[in-house]
C-alpha positions in Angstrom: -26.2 45.4 79.3 -26.2 44.7 83.0 -26.7 41.0 82.2 -23.6 41.0 80.0 -21.5 42.7 82.7 -22.7 40.2 85.3 -22.0 37.3 82.9 -18.5 38.6 82.3 -17.8 39.0 86.0 -19.0 35.5 86.6 -16.7 34.0 84.0 -13.8 36.1 85.3 -14.5 34.9 88.8 -14.3 31.3 87.6 -10.9 32.0 86.1 -9.5 33.9 89.1 -11.3 32.1 91.9 -10.2 29.1 93.9 -12.5 26.7 91.9 -13.1 25.6 88.3 -9.6 24.2 87.7 -10.6 22.7 84.3 -11.8 26.1 82.9 -8.5 27.7 84.1 -6.5 25.0 82.4 -8.4 25.4 79.1 -8.1 29.2 79.2 -4.4 29.0 80.0 -3.8 26.5 77.2 -5.7 28.8 74.7 -3.7 31.8 75.8 -0.5 29.9 75.6 -1.2 28.7 72.1 -2.1 32.2 70.9 1.0 33.7 72.4 3.2 30.9 71.0 2.0 31.3 67.4 2.1 35.1 67.6 5.8 35.1 68.6 7.3 31.7 67.5 9.3 31.8 64.3 9.7 29.1 61.7 11.2 28.5 58.2 8.9 29.7 55.5 9.3 27.3 52.5 7.3 26.9 49.3 6.3 23.4 48.2 5.9 22.8 44.5 5.9 19.9 42.0 9.1 19.2 40.2 10.4 17.4 37.1 14.0 16.4 36.5 15.5 17.1 33.0 18.9 16.8 31.5 20.8 20.1 31.5 20.9 19.7 27.7 18.9 17.5 25.4 20.6 16.8 22.1 18.2 16.1 19.2 19.3 13.4 16.8 17.7 14.2 13.4 17.5 12.3 10.1 20.3 13.6 7.9 18.4 12.9 4.7 15.2 11.5 3.3 15.3 7.8 3.7 14.0 4.7 5.4 14.6 3.2 8.8 16.9 0.2 8.4 17.8 -0.7 12.1 16.9 0.6 15.5 19.2 -0.4 18.3 17.9 1.6 21.2 14.7 3.3 22.5 13.6 5.7 25.2 15.0 4.8 28.6 18.2 3.1 27.3 21.6 4.3 28.5 24.1 4.8 25.7 27.9 5.4 25.3 29.4 8.1 23.2 29.6 7.0 19.6 27.1 4.1 20.1 24.8 3.6 17.1 21.3 4.6 17.9 19.7 3.7 14.6 20.6 3.2 10.9 19.0 4.5 7.8 18.9 2.4 4.6 22.0 3.4 2.6 21.8 0.8 -0.2 20.5 3.3 -2.7 23.2 5.8 -1.7 25.9 3.2 -2.3 24.4 2.4 -5.8 24.5 6.1 -6.6 28.0 6.3 -5.3 29.0 3.4 -7.6 27.3 5.1 -10.5 29.0 8.4 -10.0 32.4 6.8 -9.4 32.0 5.0 -12.7 30.9 8.2 -14.4 34.0 10.0 -13.0 36.3 7.4 -14.3 34.7 7.7 -17.7 35.1 11.5 -17.6 38.8 11.1 -16.6 39.4 8.7 -19.5 37.8 11.1 -22.0 39.8 14.0 -20.5 43.0 12.1 -21.1 42.0 11.4 -24.7 41.2 15.1 -25.2 44.6 16.0 -23.8 46.3 13.7 -26.2 44.6 15.5 -29.1 45.0 18.9 -27.6 41.2 19.4 -27.8 41.0 22.4 -25.3 37.2 23.0 -25.6 36.5 19.3 -24.7 39.1 19.5 -21.9 37.3 22.4 -20.3 33.9 20.7 -20.5 35.3 17.4 -19.1 37.0 19.2 -16.2 33.6 20.7 -15.2 32.0 17.2 -15.5 34.8 15.6 -13.4 34.3 18.3 -10.7 30.6 17.8 -10.7 31.1 14.0 -10.3 33.6 14.5 -7.5 31.1 16.9 -5.7 28.4 14.3 -6.0 30.7 11.6 -4.6 31.7 13.8 -1.7 28.0 14.4 -0.9 27.2 10.7 -1.1 30.2 9.8 1.1 28.9 12.3 3.7 25.4 10.9 3.6 26.6 7.3 3.9 28.8 8.3 6.8 25.8 9.8 8.6 23.4 7.0 7.8 24.2 5.6 11.2 23.1 8.0 14.0 25.5 7.8 16.9 25.2 9.1 20.5 27.0 12.4 21.0 28.0 11.6 24.6 27.3 9.2 27.4 23.7 9.6 28.4 20.2 8.3 28.3 17.7 8.3 25.5 14.8 10.6 26.6 12.5 10.2 23.6 12.4 8.0 20.5 11.4 4.4 19.7 11.8 3.2 16.2 11.6 -0.5 16.9 8.1 -0.7 15.5 8.9 1.6 12.5 11.5 -0.5 10.6 11.2 0.3 6.9 9.2 3.4 7.5 10.1 6.6 5.6 11.5 9.6 7.4 12.0 13.1 6.2 15.2 15.1 6.5 15.6 17.0 9.8 12.9 14.9 11.5 13.8 14.3 15.2 14.3 10.6 15.8 15.8 10.6 19.3 16.6 13.0 22.1 19.6 12.2 24.3 20.4 13.8 27.7 23.6 13.4 29.7 23.7 11.2 32.8 25.8 13.5 35.0 24.3 17.0 34.6 20.6 17.7 35.4 18.3 20.6 36.0 15.0 20.7 37.8 11.8 22.4 36.6 9.8 23.7 39.6 6.2 24.4 39.0 5.5 27.4 41.4 1.9 28.5 41.9 1.3 32.0 40.6 0.2 33.1 44.1 3.7 32.3 45.5 6.0 33.4 42.7 6.6 36.8 44.3 8.5 35.0 47.1 10.9 33.2 44.8 14.3 34.8 44.1 17.3 33.6 42.1 19.9 32.1 44.4 17.5 30.7 46.9 18.2 27.2 48.2 15.9 24.2 48.7 15.5 20.5 48.8 14.2 18.0 46.3 12.5 14.7 47.0 11.5 12.4 44.1 8.7 10.0 44.0 11.0 7.1 43.2 13.7 8.2 45.6 11.8 9.2 48.7 14.7 8.3 51.0 17.1 10.8 49.4 17.1 14.6 49.7 18.8 16.5 46.9 19.9 20.1 47.5 18.8 22.5 44.8 19.5 26.2 43.9 17.2 28.5 42.0 18.9 29.6 38.7 16.1 31.1 36.5 12.6 32.3 36.7 10.6 32.1 33.5 8.1 35.0 33.1 5.6 32.7 31.4 2.8 30.8 33.0 1.4 27.4 32.2 -2.1 26.0 33.1 -2.3 22.7 34.8 -5.3 21.2 36.6 -7.2 24.5 36.6 -4.3 26.5 38.1 -1.5 28.7 36.7 2.1 27.9 37.4 5.4 29.6 36.7 8.3 27.5 35.4 11.3 28.0 37.8 14.6 26.4 36.9 16.9 25.0 39.6 20.2 23.1 39.5 20.9 20.0 41.5 24.0 20.6 43.7 24.6 16.9 44.3 24.1 14.5 41.5 23.5 10.7 41.8 23.7 7.8 39.5 20.1 7.0 40.4 18.8 10.2 38.8 17.1 9.9 35.4 15.4 12.6 33.2 11.6 12.6 33.6 11.6 11.8 37.3 9.0 13.7 39.3 8.7 14.8 42.9 8.3 17.8 45.2 10.7 20.6 46.0 10.8 22.9 49.0 12.3 26.4 48.4 13.5 28.1 51.5 12.4 31.8 51.5 13.1 33.2 55.0 12.2 33.1 58.7 8.6 34.2 59.5 6.2 33.9 62.3 4.4 30.6 62.4 1.0 32.3 62.6 1.8 34.1 59.3 3.1 30.9 57.6 0.0 29.0 58.4 -2.6 31.7 57.6 -1.1 33.8 54.8 -2.7 31.8 52.0 -6.2 32.2 53.6 -5.7 35.9 54.3 -4.6 36.6 50.7 -7.6 34.6 49.4 -9.9 36.7 51.6 -8.3 39.9 50.5 -8.7 39.0 46.9 -12.3 37.9 47.4 -13.3 41.1 49.2 -11.6 43.3 46.7 -13.4 41.5 43.8 -16.7 42.3 45.4 -16.0 45.9 46.3 -17.7 48.4 44.0 
């Protein structure tokens, strides 16, 4: 015990005495750093991976069972409203249309003959047959009109490439393309489950994309999805944010990193809270 007291007095004398300048400088620097990090404040921000998506993604589906006839665009192409994306083979539909048109004319002719002879039972049957033929013609007209899939708005094709599937059969309601607008985007922020408690709706942040590292896009948190997804052995919450300043250079599918501003905190807490939380969880898991 006496040796420890003597050693402490010796070290204290080095720091307060006229000599040992290097030891004094080192001790002063250590004390200064500790004091600085204990009282200095900084912006606490969460960093997370991000993906840019269109605010809406319109699915273009096959209107009927058929075959791919032409494919004018594929994923990544920009399109104008009304532009043809692909065409289904409508030759069989046109043949059916011609058949039913001819059948209708025949029914009309027979109806007129029945009227001339005042054959009321035949007139009733023929009226039903004419109505059935007109319904079939209307249905075929609608299918022929929709055989060409057109872009619903100015945008970019997100998914879909039929250039290698010409002549291939498609079933009704099968998704052939997905189109997203060029002027309205949202950002999916993948927030680690350990940090989700710090995220609140309305918080601001910045987005930097891998392909546009020289541009910072301001974002605002709009929605927190209470569902986790597993990626690379970790669990993430999907947080949705809006981009407050759009750019013509943005495209759906771009990836990057976002920083969400939480609040002002002490620097020592910002740099050590992850380690402290991990230690707390580890200790608690081992407690009886």
